[in-house]
C-alpha positions in Angstrom: 98.3 88.8 92.2 101.3 87.4 90.2 104.8 87.1 92.6 107.7 88.9 91.5 110.7 90.4 92.2 111.1 94.5 91.9 114.3 95.3 89.8 114.9 97.7 87.7 114.3 95.8 84.2 110.4 94.5 86.4 112.3 91.1 86.8 113.4 88.1 89.4 116.9 88.8 90.6 119.5 86.5 90.1 123.0 85.6 91.3 124.7 83.8 88.2 125.5 80.1 88.9 127.8 78.2 88.1 126.3 76.0 86.1 122.2 75.0 85.4 122.7 72.0 88.2 123.8 75.1 90.6 120.4 76.5 90.6 118.5 77.5 93.2 115.9 79.8 94.9 113.9 81.0 97.5 111.1 83.2 98.2 109.2 84.7 101.2 106.8 88.0 102.7 107.7 90.4 104.6 104.5 92.2 107.0 103.8 94.2 109.7 102.4 93.2 113.4 99.1 93.3 111.7 100.1 90.7 108.9 99.7 93.3 106.5 102.2 93.2 103.9 105.0 95.9 103.7 106.1 97.0 100.0 109.5 98.3 98.9 111.5 96.8 101.4 115.0 96.4 100.8 115.8 92.8 100.6 119.5 91.5 101.1 120.7 88.1 101.0 125.0 87.2 101.9 126.2 83.6 101.8 129.8 82.3 102.4 129.7 82.1 98.5 129.8 85.7 97.8 128.8 84.7 94.3 125.4 83.8 95.3 124.2 87.2 97.4 122.1 88.8 96.0 119.5 91.7 96.4 115.8 92.8 95.8 113.0 94.6 97.2 109.2 93.8 98.0 106.2 94.0 95.4 102.8 95.5 96.6 102.1 92.2 98.1 105.0 92.2 100.4 106.7 89.3 98.2 110.5 88.6 97.7 111.9 86.1 95.1 115.4 85.4 94.5 116.8 82.9 92.5 120.8 82.5 92.5 123.4 79.3 93.0 122.9 76.5 95.8 125.3 77.6 99.1 125.4 77.7 102.7 125.6 80.3 105.8 123.1 82.1 104.2 121.0 84.8 106.0 118.6 87.7 104.9 118.8 91.5 105.9 115.1 93.7 105.8 115.8 97.2 105.7 113.5 100.2 104.8 116.2 102.5 103.1 113.6 103.7 100.4 110.9 104.1 101.6 108.1 105.6 99.2 108.5 108.2 98.1 106.8 111.8 96.3 108.4 110.5 93.1 107.6 106.6 93.4 103.8 107.9 93.9 103.6 109.1 90.6 104.6 106.4 88.5 101.4 105.2 86.3 100.3 102.2 88.3 102.7 102.1 91.5 102.3 103.4 94.8 99.2 105.2 96.4 100.7 106.5 99.8 104.0 107.9 100.9 106.1 106.1 103.9 109.5 107.7 105.4 112.7 105.7 105.0 113.3 104.3 108.2 109.5 103.6 109.3 110.4 99.9 110.2 113.6 98.9 112.0 115.8 96.5 110.2 115.4 93.0 110.6 117.6 89.7 110.0 116.1 86.7 109.3 113.9 85.3 111.0 113.4 88.3 113.6 116.9 88.8 114.2 118.2 92.3 116.1 121.7 91.4 114.7 123.6 89.6 112.1 124.8 87.7 115.1 121.2 86.9 116.1 120.0 86.0 112.8 119.3 83.0 111.3 121.7 80.9 109.2 120.1 78.7 106.5 121.2 76.7 103.6 120.3 76.7 99.6 119.8 73.5 98.1 120.0 72.6 94.4 116.8 71.7 92.6 114.5 73.3 94.9 112.7 76.0 96.0 113.2 77.3 99.8 109.8 78.9 101.0 111.2 81.2 104.2 108.2 81.6 106.6 107.2 85.7 107.1 109.5 88.2 108.4 107.8 90.7 110.5 108.9 94.3 110.7 108.2 96.6 113.6 109.3 100.3 114.2 110.3 99.0 117.9 113.9 100.1 118.8 114.7 103.3 116.3 116.9 105.6 117.6 117.3 109.7 117.1 119.2 111.7 114.9 121.1 113.7 118.2 121.5 116.9 115.7 119.8 118.1 112.4 121.3 121.2 111.2 119.6 123.8 109.7 120.9 124.1 106.0 122.3 127.7 104.4 120.9 129.0 100.7 123.9 130.2 98.3 124.2 131.1 95.0 122.5 133.6 92.3 119.4 133.9 93.6 117.9 135.2 89.9 116.1 133.3 87.2 118.9 131.3 85.2 121.1 131.3 88.1 120.8 128.2 90.7 120.8 128.0 94.7 123.2 125.2 96.5 122.4 123.8 99.8 125.3 124.3 102.7 124.5 121.6 105.6 126.5 119.9 108.2 125.8 116.3 108.4 123.6 114.9 110.6 124.8 113.0 113.7 125.1 110.3 113.2 126.5 110.5 109.8 123.5 110.0 107.3 123.4 106.6 105.4 121.2 108.7 103.0 119.9 112.0 102.6 117.1 114.0 100.8 116.4 117.9 99.7 113.4 119.2 99.8 112.7 123.0 97.6 110.4 125.2 98.1 108.7 127.9 96.6 106.4 130.0 99.4 106.4 127.0 101.5 105.2 124.6 99.0 107.0 122.0 97.7 108.0 122.2 94.2 108.2 119.7 92.3 111.9 118.9 93.9 110.6 116.8 96.5 113.4 114.7 98.5 114.9 114.5 95.2 119.1 113.6 95.5 120.0 117.2 94.0 121.4 119.6 96.5 121.3 122.3 93.9 118.1 124.3 92.5 118.2 125.3 88.6 115.7 128.8 89.2 113.1 129.2 86.7 110.5 131.8 85.6 108.2 130.0 88.0 110.0 131.1 91.1 110.6 134.5 90.0 108.6 136.9 93.0 108.6 134.0 95.1 110.9 133.1 98.3 112.3 129.7 97.7 113.7 127.5 100.9 114.8 123.8 101.2 115.1 121.2 104.0 117.5 118.4 104.7 116.1 114.7 105.6 118.2 112.2 106.7 118.2 108.2 106.7 120.7 105.9 108.1 119.9 102.2 109.5 118.3 102.0 112.6 117.8 105.5 112.6 114.1 107.8 113.0 113.8 109.2 109.4 114.3 113.2 110.2 114.3 116.1 108.6 116.1 119.7 109.8 113.9 122.8 110.1 114.1 125.2 106.9 116.3 127.7 105.4 116.1 130.8 105.7 114.0 132.1 102.4 115.8 133.2 99.6 113.3 135.7 97.3 114.0 135.8 93.1 113.7 139.0 91.6 110.3 139.5 89.2 112.1 139.8 85.7 111.2 142.8 83.0 111.4 143.4 79.8 114.2 144.6 78.3 112.0 146.1 75.5 108.7 147.5 75.6 107.5 149.9 72.8 104.0 151.8 72.8 102.0 150.7 70.4 101.0 152.1 67.4 97.1 152.9 65.7 96.7 152.0 61.8 93.8 153.0 59.7 91.4 155.7 59.1 89.9 157.6 62.3 86.0 157.8 60.5 83.1 156.0 62.0 82.7 152.4 60.6 86.4 152.3 60.0 88.6 149.6 61.6 91.3 150.3 63.4 94.2 147.9 64.4 97.1 147.9 67.1 100.1 147.6 66.6 102.0 146.3 69.6 105.6 146.2 68.3 108.8 144.0 69.3 109.0 143.4 72.9 112.5 141.3 74.4 111.5 138.9 75.1 108.4 138.5 73.8 105.8 138.3 76.6 103.5 135.2 76.8 100.8 136.7 76.6 99.5 140.6 75.5 96.3 141.9 76.5 94.9 145.3 74.6 92.5 148.0 76.0 90.8 150.4 74.0 90.0 154.1 75.0 87.6 156.9 74.1 89.2 160.5 74.7 91.1 158.6 78.0 87.8 156.6 78.9 87.9 152.9 78.6 85.9 151.6 75.8 83.6 148.4 77.4 84.6 145.4 75.8 87.4 146.8 73.9 89.3 144.1 73.9 90.9 143.1 70.9 93.7 144.0 68.9 91.0 145.7 65.8 89.0 148.2 67.0 85.6 149.7 65.0 84.9 153.4 65.2 80.8 154.1 65.8 78.8 156.9 66.5 79.7 157.2 70.2 83.4 157.9 68.8 82.3 160.5 66.9 84.7 163.6 67.4 86.8 161.8 70.0 90.1 160.4 70.1 91.5 157.2 70.4 94.3 154.9 72.2 94.9 151.8 72.8 97.2 150.2 75.7 98.6 146.6 75.4 99.9 144.7 78.5 102.6 141.9 78.1 102.8 139.5 81.2 104.8 136.4 81.5 105.7 134.0 84.4 108.0 135.6 86.3 107.8 139.2 84.6 106.7 142.0 85.9 103.5 142.8 83.8 103.8 146.7 81.7 101.3 148.2 80.4 102.4 151.2 77.5 99.7 153.2 75.6 99.8 154.6 71.7 99.2 158.0 71.2 95.6 159.3 70.5 94.4 159.4 66.8 92.6 162.7 65.4 89.5 163.3 66.6 87.3 160.5 65.0 86.1 162.1 61.5 82.1 161.5 60.5 81.5 158.5 58.7 79.5 158.3 55.3 76.6 156.0 55.0 76.6 153.1 52.8 73.8 154.2 50.3 71.8 152.4 47.4 69.1 154.6 45.3 65.7 153.6 46.4 63.8 151.9 43.4 59.8 153.0 42.6 57.6 149.9 42.5 53.7 149.0 41.8 51.3 150.0 39.2 52.4 153.5 38.0 49.1 154.9 37.2 46.0 157.2 38.9 44.2 155.5 41.7 46.9 152.8 42.3 49.4 152.6 45.7 53.1 153.3 44.9 56.0 152.0 47.4 59.4 151.3 47.4 62.4 149.4 47.2 65.1 150.7 49.6 68.3 148.8 49.2 71.4 148.6 51.1 72.9 150.7 53.9 74.5 150.9 56.5 73.3 149.1 59.7 71.1 150.6 61.9 70.5 153.2 60.0 67.2 154.9 61.0 64.8 157.0 57.4 62.5 159.4 56.5 60.7 159.9 53.1 59.3 162.5 50.8 57.4 161.9 47.8 57.4 164.5 44.7 55.1 165.3 42.3 57.6 166.8 38.9 59.9 168.1 41.0 57.9 169.8 44.3 57.2 168.3 47.4 53.7 166.5 47.9 52.3 167.6 51.2 52.0 164.9 53.7 53.8 162.6 51.8 56.0 161.4 54.1 55.8 157.1 54.3 57.1 154.6 52.1 54.4 154.3 50.3 51.9 157.1 48.4 48.4 156.4 46.8 48.2 157.7 43.5 45.4 160.6 43.3 43.9 162.6 40.0 46.6 165.4 40.8 49.5 162.9 39.7 47.9 161.9 36.2 50.6 162.5 33.5 53.3 164.2 36.0 56.3 162.4 37.0 56.8 161.0 40.9 60.1 160.6 42.6 60.9 159.6 45.9 63.7 160.8 48.5 65.0 158.5 51.1 67.2 160.2 54.0 69.4 157.9 56.6 70.5 159.4 59.7 72.7 157.8 61.9 74.5 158.8 65.3 78.3 160.0 64.2 77.6 159.6 60.5 76.8 162.3 58.1 73.0 163.1 57.0 72.2 160.9 53.0 69.5 161.7 50.8 69.0 159.2 47.8 66.2 160.2 45.0 64.8 157.6 42.8 64.4 157.7 39.4 61.0 159.1 38.1 58.1 157.4 37.2 55.8 158.5 34.8 52.1 158.5 36.1 49.2 157.1 33.6 45.6 158.2 33.9 43.2 155.7 35.4 40.4 153.9 34.2 37.2 154.3 36.0 35.8 151.0 38.0 32.0 151.4 36.5 28.7 149.3 36.2 26.5 148.8 34.1 23.5 150.7 34.8 20.0 150.0 35.2 16.1 151.7 35.0 13.6 152.2 37.6 10.6 152.9 38.0 6.8 152.1 35.8 7.1 151.9 32.3 3.8 153.6 31.6 2.3 157.0 30.3 2.9 159.8 32.7 5.1 157.8 35.1 9.3 158.6 36.2 12.3 156.4 35.4 14.8 156.8 37.7 18.2 156.1 36.3 20.6 153.5 38.8 24.9 153.8 38.1 25.7 151.4 40.7 29.3 151.4 41.8 31.3 153.5 40.0 35.3 154.6 41.8 34.4 157.1 44.2 34.3 160.8 43.2 33.3 160.2 39.8 30.8 163.0 38.3 27.9 161.7 36.2 26.3 163.4 33.1 22.9 160.8 31.7 21.0 160.9 28.2 18.1 159.2 27.4 17.1 157.3 24.4 13.7 156.3 23.2 14.0 153.3 20.5 17.6 153.9 20.3 17.4 157.8 19.1 18.3 160.4 22.4 15.6 162.2 23.6 16.2 166.3 23.3 16.7 167.9 26.5 16.2 164.2 28.2 19.9 164.6 30.5 18.8 164.4 33.7 18.9 160.8 36.6 15.1 161.1 35.7 12.5 161.1 33.1 9.4 161.6 32.8 7.3 159.2 30.2 5.2 161.1 27.6 2.6 159.8 24.7 5.7 160.1 22.7 7.1 157.2 24.4 4.2 154.7 23.7 5.3 151.6 22.2 8.8 152.3 22.4 11.3 151.2 24.4 13.6 153.9 26.4 17.5 153.1 27.7 19.9 155.2 29.1 23.3 156.9 28.7 26.0 157.6 32.1 29.2 159.1 31.6 31.5 158.9 34.2 34.4 161.6 34.8 37.5 162.0 37.6 39.9 164.2 37.2 43.2 161.9 36.5 40.9 159.1 34.6 40.1 158.6 31.5 36.2 159.1 30.6 33.4 156.4 30.6 30.0 155.5 29.6 28.4 152.7 29.9 25.0 152.0 28.8 21.4 150.5 30.2 19.6 147.6 28.7 16.4 148.7 26.9 13.4 148.4 28.6 10.2 147.1 27.6 7.8 148.9 25.1 6.4 151.8 27.3 2.3 151.4 27.6 
């Protein structure tokens, strides 16, 4: 680590030489009995030439260095005048532990107890005089005989100040310090040189005390007993109006709280909403959205103002009128799907207030369709040529029930599903043929007509037909006609048989 003399400017201490040829310097180190370096020791050089005198402090390695003019009759004095204070610890990169002033007894180089026993030396020009280590101990220090307890006077209110009244220590102190306490804990004014203390909002509601510490060369650093405490009263808001509620007291609407003008304005304002006097959970914002639980109840809001040093105060608004039911946001439903008998219709409900519950009812030409209360509906033959609508009814706690109707959907007849019929049986005179219709729409009713070589056979209108001699060498086919209420009638022909034998 580089050797440097600690000064306010951070450089080496130098006396002003008469000319460059007079320049001389010296350096050395201060340690304790174990050889550990001691920092922040005051080093004072005195010479017969008063202009050669200088002062500095030891650095972290216990070293000191002085640049001055050459001189004779020089002595060097070491004093633990400053110690290491809490303020020193706050300097970035600085000290890491505290030390009271006067921890070490003063000494004269080389280890003399007084100036009379000090080593006298000469600082020759052009040379660096390197001195032997100086060893400091705590031996030989004396105790103060009197350390009076201080008293506090002044105006104990925020913005006021307190001052220390105290008799001096015996013997008289070379230096003294004041440590201010808030409820027994040191404030930032730790061992300051200020005998007065300005009270801030942080002191309100607390007890302030002080101790006086003193230092004199050759004496053990001493601290008085703590003064009697002085209580600083809490501050009060001079103006704290009750809040007002703005907005419409209707479910689904927002209410807002206006705190009004406080004096002074609180550092913090908190809010709490109430439903008929009962606290609403998690309703602690400046605004509140009314829910179904609020319907029929009154709403209030409280505002609490607080700040460092101030007595918290809570003010509550007047109650609103009972909260009215809300109006659901609704949209008319839309019927979707193929509007023909046999197909299934559904709905597009549209946008409603979140959380709404729904019921459905389908109508046929304005009349309720029994049991049609789902959100889908399969068209039947009864719906043919009729108009179908759906009603959507929405309900939500705290809201007025709302029903919206779709536009009417005109329903067309359905188209029967069908298959080409086939003929089974032996194609010989005297045998019976049977018409097989295949798969048609469920519920379809059938009629039959048999043909001989393309001509209808009179009376042959059953599902079966017994071949006669008139059918010999002729071909046979059958016509199947399907019908169902609400559907278009459909006719299908089988293929013709081979010639009958």
